[in-house]
Structure formats: C-alpha cells, structure tokens
C-alpha positions in Angstrom: -12.7 -14.0 -17.5 -11.7 -11.2 -19.9 -8.8 -9.0 -19.0 -7.1 -6.3 -21.1 -3.3 -6.4 -20.8 -0.6 -4.0 -21.9 2.0 -6.4 -23.3 4.5 -3.8 -24.6 4.4 -0.1 -25.4 1.2 0.8 -27.3 0.3 -2.9 -27.6 -2.8 -4.1 -25.8 -4.2 -7.7 -25.8 -7.5 -9.0 -24.6 -6.9 -12.3 -22.9 -8.7 -14.9 -20.9 -7.6 -15.2 -17.3 -8.8 -17.4 -14.4 -11.6 -16.1 -12.3 -10.3 -14.7 -8.9 -10.5 -16.9 -5.8 -13.2 -16.2 -3.2 -12.6 -12.8 -1.5 -10.3 -12.9 1.5 -11.3 -11.4 4.9 -11.9 -7.7 4.4 -12.3 -8.0 0.7 -15.1 -7.7 -1.8 -15.4 -9.3 -5.2 -16.5 -6.9 -7.8 -18.0 -7.3 -11.3 -16.6 -4.3 -13.2 -19.2 -2.3 -15.1 -17.4 0.7 -16.5 -14.0 2.4 -16.7 -13.1 6.0 -17.4 -9.9 6.9 -19.2 -7.4 9.4 -17.9 -4.0 10.7 -19.1 -2.3 8.3 -16.7 -3.7 5.5 -19.0 -2.2 7.2 -22.0 1.2 7.7 -20.3 1.2 4.0 -19.2 0.3 2.9 -22.7 3.0 5.0 -24.3 5.6 3.7 -21.9 7.0 5.8 -19.1 10.5 5.3 -17.8 9.4 6.2 -14.2 6.7 3.5 -14.1 8.2 0.6 -12.2 6.1 -2.3 -13.4 6.2 -5.7 -15.0 4.3 -6.7 -18.2 1.9 -8.0 -19.1 -0.1 -5.5 -17.0 -3.9 -5.3 -16.7 -4.7 -1.7 -17.6 -7.4 0.7 -16.2 -7.1 3.2 -13.3 -10.7 4.4 -12.8 -13.6 2.1 -12.4 -16.9 1.2 -10.8 -18.7 -2.1 -10.4 -21.2 -4.3 -8.5 -20.3 -6.4 -5.5 -20.9 -10.1 -6.2 -19.3 -11.7 -3.1 -18.0 -10.5 0.2 -15.2 -11.8 2.4 -15.3 -12.5 6.2 -15.8 -9.4 8.3 -17.2 -7.2 5.5 -20.2 -5.3 6.8 -20.3 -2.1 4.6 -21.3 -3.9 1.5 -23.5 -6.8 0.4 -24.1 -8.7 -2.8 -25.5 -6.2 -5.3 -23.9 -3.1 -3.8 -22.8 -0.6 -6.4 -19.2 0.7 -5.6 -16.6 3.1 -6.9 -13.1 1.8 -6.4 -10.0 3.7 -5.2 -7.1 2.9 -7.5 -4.2 3.6 -5.1 -3.1 0.6 -3.0 -2.7 2.5 0.2 -1.7 0.8 3.5 -4.6 2.0 5.6 -2.3 2.1 8.6 0.2 5.0 8.3 -0.5 8.3 10.0 -1.6 9.9 6.7 -4.1 7.1 6.0 -5.5 7.3 9.5 -5.8 11.0 9.1 -8.0 10.5 6.0 -5.2 11.8 3.7 -5.0 8.6 1.7 -3.3 10.2 -1.3 -0.3 10.9 1.0 0.0 7.3 2.1 3.6 6.6 3.3 3.5 2.9 2.2 1.5 3.0 -1.0 2.0 -0.1 -3.1 1.3 1.6 -6.5 -1.5 2.8 -8.7 -3.7 0.2 -10.3 -3.4 0.1 -14.0 -0.1 1.9 -14.0 2.2 0.1 -11.5 0.2 -3.0 -10.7 -2.8 -4.8 -12.4 -5.7 -2.5 -12.9 -9.5 -2.6 -13.4 -9.8 -3.6 -17.1 -11.1 -7.1 -16.3 -14.5 -8.6 -15.7 -14.0 -9.5 -12.0 -11.5 -8.6 -9.3 -11.0 -8.7 -5.5 -10.3 -5.5 -3.7 -10.2 -4.4 0.0 -13.6 -3.1 1.1 -11.9 0.0 2.7 -11.0 1.0 -0.9 -14.6 1.1 -2.0 -17.2 3.8 -1.8 -21.0 3.2 -2.2 -22.6 4.7 -5.3 -25.9 6.4 -4.5 -29.0 5.2 -6.3 -29.9 6.9 -9.5 -26.4 7.5 -10.8 -25.6 5.6 -14.0 -22.6 3.3 -14.3 -21.1 5.6 -17.0 -21.4 8.8 -14.9 -20.2 7.0 -11.7 -17.1 5.7 -13.6 -15.8 9.3 -13.5 -16.0 9.6 -9.7 -12.9 7.7 -8.4 -10.3 9.8 -10.3 -11.9 12.7 -12.2 -14.5 14.0 -9.8 -12.3 13.3 -6.7 -9.3 15.1 -8.3 -11.3 18.3 -9.0 -13.0 18.1 -5.6 -9.6 17.9 -3.9 -8.1 20.7 -6.1 -10.9 23.3 -5.9 -12.3 22.8 -2.4 -9.7 21.0 -0.2 -6.7 22.9 -1.6 -7.7 26.1 -3.3 -10.6 26.7 -0.9 -12.8 28.0 -3.7 -15.7 30.1 -2.3 -19.1 31.2 -3.7 -18.8 34.4 -5.8 -15.1 34.1 -6.6 -13.7 34.1 -10.1 -11.8 31.1 -11.3 -9.7 30.5 -14.4 -10.1 26.9 -15.6 -7.6 25.8 -18.2 -8.4 23.3 -21.0 -12.2 23.4 -21.0 -12.5 20.3 -23.1 -10.5 18.0 -20.8 -12.2 15.6 -18.4 -11.2 17.5 -15.3 -11.7 20.9 -17.0 -15.4 20.1 -17.8 -16.0 18.9 -14.2 -14.2 22.0 -12.8 -16.5 24.3 -14.8 -19.6 22.5 -13.5 -18.5 22.4 -9.9 -17.5 26.0 -9.8 -20.8 27.1 -11.4 -22.7 25.0 -8.9 -21.5 27.2 -6.0 -22.0 30.5 -7.9 -18.6 31.3 -9.2 -17.7 33.3 -12.3 -15.8 30.9 -14.6 -13.3 32.0 -17.2 -11.9 29.1 -19.3 -9.7 28.3 -22.2 -10.0 26.1 -25.3 -8.0 25.5 -28.4 -10.7 25.8 -31.1 -14.0 27.6 -31.7 -16.1 24.4 -31.4 -14.7 23.7 -28.0 -15.3 27.3 -27.0 -18.9 27.0 -28.0 -19.3 23.8 -26.0 -17.7 25.4 -23.0 -20.2 28.3 -23.1 -23.0 25.8 -23.4 -21.6 24.0 -20.4 -22.0 27.1 -18.3 -18.7 29.0 -18.5 -19.1 32.7 -18.3 -16.2 33.6 -20.6 -14.2 31.4 -23.0 -10.9 32.3 -24.5 -9.4 30.6 -27.6 -5.8 30.4 -26.5 -4.6 29.8 -30.1 -5.9 33.2 -31.3 -5.6 35.3 -28.1 -3.2 35.6 -25.2 -5.4 34.2 -22.4 -3.6 36.3 -19.7 -4.4 39.5 -21.6 -8.0 38.5 -22.1 -8.4 37.6 -18.4 -7.1 41.0 -17.4 -9.7 42.6 -19.7 -12.5 40.5 -18.3 -11.7 41.2 -14.7 -11.0 44.9 -15.3 -7.3 44.3 -14.5 -8.1 42.8 -11.1 -7.2 39.2 -12.0 -8.9 36.0 -10.8 -9.1 34.5 -7.3 -8.2 30.9 -8.3 -6.4 29.3 -11.2 -7.2 25.7 -12.0 -3.9 24.7 -13.6 -3.0 21.3 -15.1 -1.4 22.2 -18.5 2.1 23.0 -17.3 4.9 24.9 -18.9 2.8 26.5 -21.7 0.4 28.2 -19.4 2.3 28.6 -16.2 3.5 32.2 -16.4 0.4 33.4 -18.1 -1.5 31.8 -15.2 0.5 33.8 -12.7 -0.2 37.0 -14.7 -3.9 36.3 -14.5 -4.0 36.3 -10.7 -5.1 39.0 -8.4 -2.9 39.7 -5.3 -3.3 36.9 -2.7 -4.8 34.6 -5.3 -4.4 30.8 -5.3 -3.1 28.6 -8.1 -3.7 24.9 -7.7 -2.0 22.4 -10.1 -2.3 18.7 -10.8 -0.6 18.3 -14.1 2.2 19.2 -16.5 1.1 17.8 -19.9 2.9 20.5 -21.8 6.2 20.3 -19.9 7.5 19.9 -16.4 10.0 22.8 -16.1 9.4 26.6 -15.9 11.2 29.8 -15.0 9.4 31.9 -12.5 9.6 35.5 -11.3 10.1 35.1 -7.6 9.5 38.8 -6.9 6.1 38.5 -8.5 5.4 35.5 -6.4 6.1 37.1 -3.0 5.2 40.7 -3.8 1.7 39.7 -5.0 1.5 37.1 -2.2 0.4 34.2 -4.4 -0.3 30.8 -3.0 0.8 27.9 -5.3 -0.6 24.5 -4.3 0.4 21.1 -5.7 -2.4 18.6 -5.8 -2.0 14.9 -6.7 -4.8 12.4 -6.6 -7.3 12.7 -3.8 -8.3 11.1 -0.5 -11.1 8.5 -0.6 -13.4 11.0 1.1 -13.3 13.2 -2.1 -14.9 10.4 -4.0 -17.8 10.4 -1.6 -18.1 14.2 -1.9 -17.9 14.0 -5.7 -20.7 11.4 -5.8 -22.8 13.7 -3.6 -22.4 16.4 -6.2 -23.6 14.0 -8.9 -26.7 13.3 -6.8 -27.4 17.1 -6.9 -27.1 17.1 -10.7 -23.5 18.0 -11.3 -22.8 15.3 -13.9 -19.8 14.6 -16.1 -19.6 15.4 -19.8 -19.2 12.1 -21.7 -17.3 12.6 -24.9 -17.6 9.0 -26.1 -18.0 5.3 -25.1 -16.2 2.2 -26.2 -16.5 -1.5 -25.4 -13.6 -3.2 -23.6 -12.1 -4.6 -26.8 -11.8 -1.0 -28.2 -10.0 0.4 -25.2 -7.1 1.3 -27.5 -9.3 3.4 -29.7 -10.4 5.4 -26.6 -6.7 6.0 -25.7 -6.0 7.2 -29.2 -8.9 9.6 -29.1 -7.7 10.9 -25.7 -4.1 11.3 -26.9 -5.1 13.4 -29.9 -7.0 15.9 -27.6 -10.1 15.8 -29.8 -12.1 15.0 -26.7 -14.6 17.2 -24.9 -15.2 15.5 -21.6 -14.6 11.9 -20.6 -14.0 8.7 -22.6 -15.7 5.8 -20.9 -15.2 2.0 -21.5 -18.3 -0.1 -20.9 -18.5 -3.8 -20.1 
C-alpha cells in the first residue's frame, strides 16, 4: 500500500508498505479517503524540537475513510461504514476518558502524524472507539475537516466560551481553516461576527462567507475598529488563535465579563499582560487544545444542517508537500484537503 513518510525535516517520500494485518479485537480496518491539513502538519514537517518521534514517520493528523474489515467484538461499524477518525491515541480508561474529556487523557500515547504514524496511507487499523460515523450525504472532502477543524471550533466556541445566540464574537484570521468554520458556526446561531484578515481579497471573501464586519489588520488597528463597531462596548467572545501579535488587542476588544478562548500561538508564545485590566474587567481566559470525540459528532451534525467547511484547494497524496507549502505561506482561505 502507499504511505507518505516524513524522512527528515521538510522531506517527504511516498513509499510502498505492507498491508496491515487483519484488525485485532476492538479494531476496524479503514481505507483512507481524504485528509485535511492543519498547522500541526506544517510544524511536524518543519521539524519541532518538542516532537518526540522517530523517522521515518507516516504523516497526516486529520482523516476520514471507509471501513473494509472489522475485528472481533466490533458492533458499531460494519463493512462499508463511513468514519471520521480521532487522531489522539487516548487510553480510554483514565478518569478523563471515562468522563468524555478525551483531549485531557492522562495516558495519551501521542498524536497521529506528529508523534506516531498518521493517516497518510491507503489502509490502517484503528480502535473502533476512536471512530465516529459520518452521516449520509456528507462528502469525503467536507467530512475530512470534522476530526480536527470542526471539533476544535465546536469545543472552543460552545464547550469553553459558551457562545450564545445574539452575542458578538471577534474571530481572528478569517481565512484560516478554523477561522472560516468559526464564522459559519457563530452565524448559524444568530451571532454578530467581527473578523480580521490581512488583505482586501480575504476581507471580501469573509464578508461573502457571512461575517458582519471585516477588519484589514494590516491597514487598521483591529481593536480600535472593534470599539467603533460595538459603540465602545466591546465583544462578548474573542476566538483567539494567533498569539502574541493579537493578544493585547484582543483584551482591549472585550466588554466587561467577556470570554477569550485560545487554541494557538502561531505569532509567538509569550506576552505581557495587564493584570489589573484582567481582574477589574472580570475577563475569563480559557485555553482550549484539541477536542473530545463527542465534539466530532456535534460538528458532523452541523454539517448535516448545512454548516459546511470552506475548501481552499485539493491535492492528491503525492502532492501533500505542495499543500503544506500553500498552508505555510498563509495564502489559503479555508482548508487544504488531500484526496486518495
């Protein structure tokens, strides 16, 4: 079978590996149909010192596929089932896993495609508890964004920030995969969405996507524009994933008692904060990493209702590297998907 391996920093090789054995008890064998790219794929490709792994490593952290065989004891899926796969190798036994908080697993064995072999291969075996059924009518390309992208936004906006209908939310980086999804999810429940983008073309696309206000952060101070738009009140929720460049501006954009939820730090990991501002305005700052498996289910339900991802581009498996290069340059608007 084909498999795409990272053999050294920024060097990928498409190789031929043996087919997996028959699935063990509690496992399903899946024919991979599509992958979606994320910044974790870019970080792994570049080479990250904190990634404890051995090369060659099969890449790919977000994928969907079709069950082609089932192991003993598997009753949730049959041959032909369409599944989205959870990429964190959780234990399923610790108190967090049993509480449905899989992304806080106390014995996680790594993230597929980053620490251990990932999804960029024709066939693999995976525990059935790490799979979620894909509803009929959702394409492979759209579904490929459910395991990481949709679940991350679902967890950030609704599990953590508790976004409610009618609130105003500031979504950073409108053109990013999670930014585009956050705009659509927030608009689905009737929120006012203010978003940022780095050029006029992306600003126009964000407005077409449904954002109520778009700020070009390269020509305007977004925090000043947010204050104008909200008549100095500020927003209820900030969807933050940029990091150091936007952090303090995000705080200045918030109304008293507002919530900031963050899952990323692509522009830098360290900031100086005004602690008096934090406690006097009673802000709530919430860190969000990954998502529980349940959030994939919830994200797929939104897709069923018509909240679909924005697909920037598609590449075949042997052009995975081209997809990473496009994502790295930030030219994207939406998701880059790899098809099989």
